[in-house]
N, C-alpha and C positions, 0 to 999 in steps of 0.2 A: 877166403874168399872177400865176405860179410864186407873187406875195407877196399874192396876192385869196383862189387858194387856199389858202394857210401861214394868213393869216389869218379862214380859217373854218373851216377845222381845227383852233383856238386857241380859236373861239367852241363849234365843236361839243363840243369837251368841255368847257368851261365848263359849255353843257347839259347835257350829260349828271353834270356835277357837281351840279346844282341840283335834278335830276330827284329821282339819290342823298335826297340833302338833304329834298324834298319831300317823297316816297315815306315818310324815318324821320318828318316831323312830320306824316304822315298819320298814323301810326303809334303817334303817342308824346301824340296825341290823338283816341283814337278815342270819350271819353264826352266828349265834349265838342264838342255838332250845329252849335252855330255859327262857330265854327274849323274843324269836316271838309267846311264847307261855304266855307271861305273857300278852303282850303288845298287841298281839288279845283276852286274857278276856276283859279288858281290853276294847278294843275298841269295843270288842259287850256289853260291860254293859250300854260301854258310851251312844253306838247306842237306846239301848231300853230305855234310861232314855230320850234324845233327843223327839224320838219317843210321850215319853208320853207327852213332853213338845209343844209340834205339836201337838195335840190331845187338849193340856190344851187349847194353845191359841186356833182353831178352837172354841172350845166351850163356852169364850167370849169372843170370833169377833161373835156370832153370839147372843149371850147374848146383848151384845153393839145394834146392828145391831136390836134389838127386842126390844127397847126404844125407 
């Protein structure tokens, strides 16, 4: 279970870095409507995946504490 928790934490860290990259790309594309739409959709999808990872982490952490 500790390995699962560590794996999820690494994935969350990568997701946070990607989110920062996407936000910077959004700012840089402020005058390109097509790129803004594409990046916004990618960011929304990415945030949903990150939310699932955080939920998975929470469940793994609770399971670990219950051992």
